[in-house]
C-alpha angles and dihedrals in degrees: 000000000000122000090248091055093047092052091049092050092048091050090050092050091049090051092051091048092051089054126211122332110268116229113238123229125225128187114215125180130199143151103285125214121078090332092056091045091054090051092050091050097046104028116011101046097039089050090051093049094045096048108022089230121134124240123196104205116199139173129240135171099240131246127096103266097098092044091050092050093051094048094046092049091045086232103124111190099164129054106185124028131190102221133178114245087230084070098030098080094055094043091050094045091050092053098248097127137052123246111252112215110228092216091073091066115097125227118265120269087262090058098254114146113256096245092054094040097053117075107249094249090059093065098029094111120053092220099060147045117212120249105170145357108231139174133211109224135159126243136192136203111246090210097057105029116109128199097040130286113325115225110172139053088246088062090060087062095043103095093165096061095032107032121193142069123313121207123215134175109256102248134082097245113103092359091076093043091051093047093056095046090049089051091056105270113144112247094238089054099048098100092044090054094041091055089067129077090234091052093049091049088049090052095050091046090056090049087051089064091066100025094110090052097048127110115192127213134180105205128052089228089071094060100077090039091058090048094047099047096044097253089129136009091211128030136186109230146158104264094240093060092059092041090055093048092053097040102039103026102030094234118172094239130139127199125224112209097183109120093000112171110225132190142129140274121220139192111245137177123235111241112255099018111156086217097061094130092050090047090053089048091053093048091050090056099039096052097053123114101270101043092047092050089056091070087078084084087079097033097258118136120239119243097223123075090223088054092049089056089063096055114118108247088226090065097044095094091054093057122098089237090070091059105043091114088064097048148051130243114246110245107226092179091056090051092048088056097039106022098097096046093043091046089057091045091050094051091049089049090052090056096049 
């Protein structure tokens, strides 16, 4: 027997002794509904097929409370989290997320290096890699709205002309911005005003004018349900939720883009996860050109230029990027600084 044969034989015996490669398991959480279904179709399932690894894909309602509780208790249940940039700054600054090295990200399908292919906002925070551009809009049911079709954020607060319940997500973000704009604050001055005690009081005072007509929800999946079953005549929603209800379910809904608050979602990794390497591998896969372009299914814009090139022109006008001139960019740094204090004020206001 030659030395080469002996080495090959030894390697084979070692491989047999080691047994088959065991698939690893990752827990990823996102927002469910049509959005989660699109992520499963274009990111989760293709990753499982390509790698043989298992992914437990769960829903959550957003925010950082659950992430913070896991990290502080040193009881990490989640590995990868889809988090809104409006919450990302605070989560990263509080040490709740891992830093994601940019050199793990592959070039786009057209060969463009990742840091040139991603839109700058998608890589602006070291703890996340952009997944989508989204917008928070409000929508109405054409079969239940009274007073004619609303068209501005001021109309959302006008219960005399447009009677009926309004539904909002139960958190201060976006609601306070909308309240100030509806009260006459220029969009480009919203965060300056909201950073003052007087501005905060003004925002809550405006919310007071509709408080008796508000319905609160926790998950974006509830927004189209409330609009459909008559629980509200107008609802705040992520644009993709309403798009999906119109496109897939034929619902008689209309979106109002005036004063939309737009931003991004990113994939992030919970600090201290024992599956960090697997989480990085998943993010590397899920934020490549083709997976990102698939999010056009629910009218969210991809965060890579190479992905944007694959968007069907028929969908372009339904993407947030087509309505940026009517909206404001969510200020994640503002919410990192004021999120905790305004969250406390908001909860106190709810109880009044």
